[in-house]
Each structure stands twice: as C-alpha cells, then as structure tokens.
Residue frames relative to the residue before (quaternion, step in Angstrom):
aa qw qx qy qz dx dy dz
X 1.0000 0.0000 0.0000 0.0000 0.00 0.00 0.00
X 0.4184 -0.7337 0.4785 0.2403 3.51 -0.98 0.72
X 0.4879 -0.6944 0.4361 0.2992 3.54 -0.75 0.95
X 0.3874 -0.7329 0.5146 0.2193 3.66 -0.99 0.77
X 0.7235 0.2843 -0.2243 0.5877 3.62 1.27 -0.23
X 0.5062 -0.6779 0.4675 0.2563 3.48 -0.86 1.14
X 0.5709 -0.6236 0.4361 0.3082 3.55 -1.01 0.91
X 0.6399 0.5393 -0.3433 0.4264 3.59 1.05 -0.64
X 0.6329 0.5090 -0.3386 0.4751 3.55 1.16 -0.63
X 0.6070 0.5598 -0.3308 0.4569 3.60 1.12 -0.76
X 0.7122 0.4775 -0.2467 0.4515 3.49 0.82 -1.09
X 0.6572 0.4886 -0.3413 0.4613 3.65 0.90 -0.95
X 0.6589 0.5027 -0.3324 0.4502 3.66 0.91 -1.06
X 0.6358 0.5053 -0.3598 0.4592 3.72 0.83 -0.84
X 0.6523 0.5032 -0.3773 0.4230 3.68 0.65 -0.87
X 0.6124 0.5932 -0.2969 0.4299 3.40 0.97 -1.12
X 0.7132 0.4596 -0.2394 0.4721 3.58 0.84 -1.14
X 0.6555 0.4997 -0.3145 0.4708 3.59 1.15 -0.75
X 0.5904 0.5040 -0.3570 0.5196 3.61 1.17 -0.19
X 0.7267 0.4921 -0.2621 0.4014 3.45 0.62 -1.15
X 0.7084 0.4969 -0.3191 0.3866 3.62 0.71 -0.98
X 0.6634 0.4321 -0.3466 0.5031 3.73 0.79 -0.53
X 0.6699 0.4667 -0.3590 0.4523 3.64 0.88 -0.66
X 0.5960 0.5572 -0.3004 0.4941 3.66 0.94 -0.69
X 0.6703 0.5057 -0.2831 0.4635 3.52 0.90 -1.05
X 0.6797 0.4810 -0.2695 0.4838 3.54 1.00 -0.72
X 0.7275 0.4852 -0.2376 0.4229 3.44 0.89 -1.09
X 0.8244 0.2351 -0.0235 0.5143 3.46 0.90 -1.19
X 0.4818 -0.6388 0.4729 0.3691 3.65 1.20 -0.32
X 0.6581 -0.5621 0.3647 0.3434 3.51 -1.40 0.53
X 0.5539 0.6191 -0.3847 0.4024 3.66 1.11 -0.28
X 0.5523 0.6167 -0.3816 0.4111 3.51 1.26 -0.50
X 0.6350 0.5338 -0.3259 0.4534 3.63 1.05 -0.52
X 0.5074 0.6359 -0.3973 0.4246 3.61 1.29 0.28
X 0.5523 0.6201 -0.3828 0.4048 3.51 1.29 -0.57
X 0.6159 -0.5730 0.3895 0.3751 3.60 -1.00 0.67
X 0.6787 0.5020 -0.3072 0.4392 3.53 0.87 -0.99
X 0.6726 0.4712 -0.3105 0.4787 3.72 1.00 -0.52
X 0.5747 0.5268 -0.3700 0.5052 3.49 1.23 -0.68
X 0.6468 0.5228 -0.3275 0.4483 3.75 0.81 -1.01
X 0.6526 0.5159 -0.3625 0.4203 3.53 0.93 -0.87
X 0.6800 0.4795 -0.2912 0.4722 3.63 0.87 -0.92
X 0.6264 0.5768 -0.3053 0.4263 3.65 0.95 -0.82
X 0.6841 0.5132 -0.2509 0.4535 3.34 1.12 -1.17
X 0.5906 0.5677 -0.3597 0.4467 3.63 1.23 -0.59
X 0.6398 0.5130 -0.2833 0.4972 3.56 1.11 -0.87
X 0.6452 0.5442 -0.3087 0.4384 3.57 0.98 -1.01
X 0.6584 0.5439 -0.2699 0.4448 3.50 0.99 -0.90
X 0.7354 0.3948 -0.2562 0.4875 3.66 0.87 -0.87
X 0.7515 0.3925 -0.2376 0.4741 3.52 1.09 -0.66
X 0.2760 -0.8002 0.4645 0.2602 3.43 1.57 -0.07
X 0.2808 0.7874 -0.4686 0.2857 3.51 0.89 1.01
X 0.3922 -0.7319 0.5089 0.2269 3.57 -0.59 1.16
X 0.6208 0.5640 -0.3125 0.4459 3.51 1.05 -0.86
X 0.7455 0.4100 -0.2217 0.4763 3.57 0.86 -0.84
X 0.6268 0.4585 -0.3589 0.5177 3.50 1.31 -0.05
X 0.6461 0.5412 -0.3116 0.4388 3.56 1.11 -0.62
X 0.6191 0.5428 -0.3770 0.4242 3.65 1.10 -0.54
X 0.7182 0.3853 -0.3275 0.4779 3.68 0.62 -0.68
X 0.5672 0.6038 -0.3976 0.3944 3.55 1.08 -0.66
X 0.7236 0.4379 -0.2363 0.4784 3.56 0.89 -0.91
X 0.6455 0.5592 -0.2811 0.4377 3.45 1.27 -0.64
X 0.8424 0.2653 -0.0766 0.4627 3.49 0.94 -0.86
X 0.5323 0.6854 -0.4298 0.2492 3.57 1.05 -0.57
X 0.6544 0.4742 -0.3471 0.4759 3.77 0.79 -0.82
X 0.7179 0.4183 -0.3155 0.4583 3.76 0.51 -0.95
X 0.6767 0.4521 -0.3371 0.4733 3.68 0.86 -0.62
X 0.5558 0.5706 -0.4134 0.4410 3.56 1.05 -0.42
X 0.6114 0.5269 -0.3175 0.4977 3.57 1.08 -0.96
X 0.6505 0.5630 -0.3047 0.4088 3.48 0.84 -0.91
X 0.6704 0.5132 -0.2602 0.4684 3.41 1.04 -1.01
X 0.6418 0.5251 -0.2961 0.4740 3.60 1.11 -1.00
X 0.6609 0.5038 -0.3181 0.4563 3.55 1.01 -0.87
X 0.6433 0.5140 -0.3280 0.4629 3.63 0.99 -0.90
X 0.6809 0.4500 -0.3220 0.4798 3.61 0.86 -0.75
X 0.6013 0.5327 -0.3568 0.4769 3.56 0.89 -0.55
X 0.6722 0.4856 -0.2907 0.4773 3.73 0.82 -0.89
X 0.6341 0.5196 -0.3332 0.4657 3.57 1.09 -0.92
X 0.7017 0.4851 -0.2445 0.4610 3.59 1.15 -0.70
X 0.5147 -0.6459 0.3761 0.4200 3.56 1.48 -0.14
X 0.5486 0.5743 -0.3913 0.4648 3.60 1.15 0.43
X 0.2714 -0.7411 0.5809 0.1993 3.61 -1.14 0.56
X 0.1853 -0.7825 0.5901 0.0711 3.54 -0.68 1.00
X 0.8041 -0.0544 0.0658 0.5883 3.47 0.48 -1.24
X 0.4654 -0.6839 0.4572 0.3266 3.52 1.09 -0.71
X 0.5408 0.6805 -0.3849 0.3104 3.55 1.32 -0.50
X 0.7364 0.3452 -0.2444 0.5281 3.64 1.09 -0.32
X 0.2169 0.8092 -0.4965 0.2273 3.52 1.03 0.82
X 0.6061 0.5986 -0.2912 0.4352 3.32 1.20 -1.03
X 0.6183 0.6010 -0.3187 0.3935 3.63 1.09 -0.60
X 0.7022 0.3840 -0.2173 0.5588 3.48 1.45 -0.46
X 0.5252 0.6648 -0.4081 0.3401 3.57 1.15 0.02
X 0.3447 -0.7756 0.4937 0.1893 3.64 -0.21 1.27
X 0.5656 0.5823 -0.4029 0.4227 3.70 1.10 -0.16
X 0.6274 0.5371 -0.2928 0.4817 3.54 1.26 -0.64
X 0.4796 -0.6677 0.4389 0.3626 3.71 -0.63 0.75
X 0.5786 -0.5983 0.4583 0.3119 3.55 -1.06 0.74
X 0.6348 0.5585 -0.3177 0.4292 3.53 0.94 -0.79
X 0.6534 0.4935 -0.2732 0.5049 3.51 1.12 -1.00
X 0.6729 0.4958 -0.2948 0.4631 3.62 0.86 -0.82
X 0.6198 0.5328 -0.3173 0.4810 3.48 1.19 -0.69
X 0.6251 0.4755 -0.3472 0.5124 3.62 0.92 -0.75
X 0.6663 0.5100 -0.3314 0.4315 3.72 0.71 -0.76
X 0.5350 0.6300 -0.4027 0.3934 3.62 1.12 -0.45
X 0.4593 0.6591 -0.4735 0.3611 3.66 1.17 -0.03
X 0.5355 0.6102 -0.4016 0.4237 3.62 1.21 -0.60
X 0.6753 0.5141 -0.3085 0.4295 3.58 1.00 -0.76
X 0.8049 0.3592 -0.1600 0.4444 3.55 0.74 -1.11
X 0.5971 0.6242 -0.3728 0.3389 3.62 1.14 -0.52
X 0.6622 0.4554 -0.4013 0.4393 3.70 0.86 -0.34
X 0.5922 0.5427 -0.4031 0.4384 3.61 1.11 -0.34
X 0.5941 0.5778 -0.3201 0.4591 3.41 1.19 -0.91
X 0.6694 0.5190 -0.2719 0.4568 3.61 0.82 -1.04
X 0.6159 0.5318 -0.3406 0.4711 3.61 0.98 -0.80
X 0.7070 0.4216 -0.2791 0.4945 3.50 0.73 -1.16
X 0.6833 0.5103 -0.3535 0.3844 3.71 0.80 -0.51
X 0.6062 0.5261 -0.2983 0.5164 3.50 1.25 -0.78
X 0.5946 0.5461 -0.3534 0.4725 3.64 1.14 -0.65
X 0.7023 0.4919 -0.2234 0.4635 3.55 0.90 -0.96
X 0.7874 0.3106 -0.1882 0.4980 3.52 0.82 -0.86
X 0.5190 -0.6231 0.4383 0.3878 3.46 1.06 -0.69
X 0.4301 -0.6805 0.5192 0.2868 3.65 -1.10 0.63
X 0.2190 -0.7311 0.6379 0.1034 3.43 -1.18 0.92
X 0.3214 -0.7604 0.4951 0.2709 3.74 -0.28 0.98
X 0.5816 0.5827 -0.4053 0.3975 3.68 0.93 -0.33
X 0.4723 0.6634 -0.4245 0.3957 3.62 1.36 -0.22
X 0.6269 0.5125 -0.3601 0.4633 3.74 0.84 -0.77
X 0.7239 0.4292 -0.2947 0.4528 3.67 0.58 -0.97
X 0.6894 0.4776 -0.2982 0.4557 3.60 0.95 -0.78
X 0.5886 0.5241 -0.3661 0.4949 3.62 1.19 -0.54
X 0.6554 0.4957 -0.3306 0.4642 3.61 0.95 -0.83
X 0.5986 0.5488 -0.3484 0.4681 3.57 0.99 -0.71
X 0.6635 0.4872 -0.3157 0.4719 3.65 0.86 -1.06
X 0.6492 0.5463 -0.3133 0.4265 3.58 0.84 -0.97
C-alpha cells in the first residue's frame, strides 16, 4: 500500500520534534507539554507515522481555532499592529532566536493539520476523544 504522507514530511517533522522536546523540557519544564498546542504537536507526530485519521483529527479540532488566532496575532504584530498581544514574545529581541524559532510551530502546525486531515480523512471520533483528553 502506498503511503499517504511523504517520508520527507515524516522525517522533517520528527527531527523538529526531537529538537523541540528536549529544548522545551529544559526551558519550560515538563508541565509545558500539557498545553493543547504541545499535545497537538506530539499527537501530530504519531498521526504522521501511523497515518491515522483519528490521531490527525484530534489535534485539528483541538487547536485550529486558537492557533488561527495565534497566526492572526502574529501577522498583526509583524505588520506593526496589536491584535491580542499573545505573540509579542516572538518579536522580543531579549528572547533567544532559537527559542522563538521553535515556537514558530504555532504558525505552521494548523496548516499542516489541515493538509494532513485532507490527506488521511477526518475521523468524527476525534472531537469526542479530544474532549476526553482535554
């Protein structure tokens, strides 16, 4: 059976997660991984490798709306406007560029999830399971 997700996407994503997890663990501690966005990041890794519509649907329903707001706020900040201020840290020169670069996953992850759900299909059980996880 032909894979629905290119191997290059799986590898690049996994390398990113392999760099982010220890860095965030040191910077923010293990409780940081309880945030929906970080749970989504890890679930997406599993969804990519297992090509599971359920594991892709869970983070999609869990973060698409809040991350869309993050994206809008980031674009507003980048344009010199203040929408919510939640992404102001991304433009703070005092924060290391490496850390801000890792945090940029908030921008691209919702787009990746939409693409992934389109490739794998949407599993309606994802909503109920995401609610249970939450």
